[in-house]
C-alpha positions, 0 to 999 in steps of 0.5 A: 500500499502507498501511504499519502501525507496531509501536509495542509498542516490546517486540513490536518488540524480540521481533519483530526477535530472532526473525527475527534468529535465523530469519534472515529479514526482521522485516517477513517475520515480521510477514506471517506472524504477521498471515497465521496470526491471519487463518487462526484468526479465519476459523475462529474464524467458520466454527465460530461459523455452523456452531453456529448452523446446528446449533444450528437447529431440524430443521425449517428446516434440513431445508427447505433439504434437497437443497440447500447453504447459506451461513450468515454473520453466524447468519444464512441468507444463499442458497441452493443445489442446486450448491455450487461456484454458491453458492460463487462467488455467495458470494465476490462477495457477501462476498469473504474474509469467512467462510462457511459452506458446508454440505450441508442437511439435518438431519445431525448437525454432524460430529465431527473427531479429529484425532491427532500423529504424536509420542508422548509 
């Protein structure tokens, strides 16, 4: 395992303070923060790949009608009629790198709404 050193004193102090408050070890607080950062990074990358896919001309997207498409770094890198097969190939090729898997065709970008359970 490679050790990572937190050299910024103010961050180290804050991590230690939070760890004490939460009853955790500082290394666990840092690991949780890194996991959250990586999740946000992957989500940002997938959103960027989705923007690329939906910005492509409809005629290009229609070439993949009936297929699932893998988009990585702004390019279509693979397609397959079976989503799981495509997923496994993308995982073998790119590991844990974010790869958008999307159904081919000319459907518009989906719009999602989320609601909070908390009332203000």
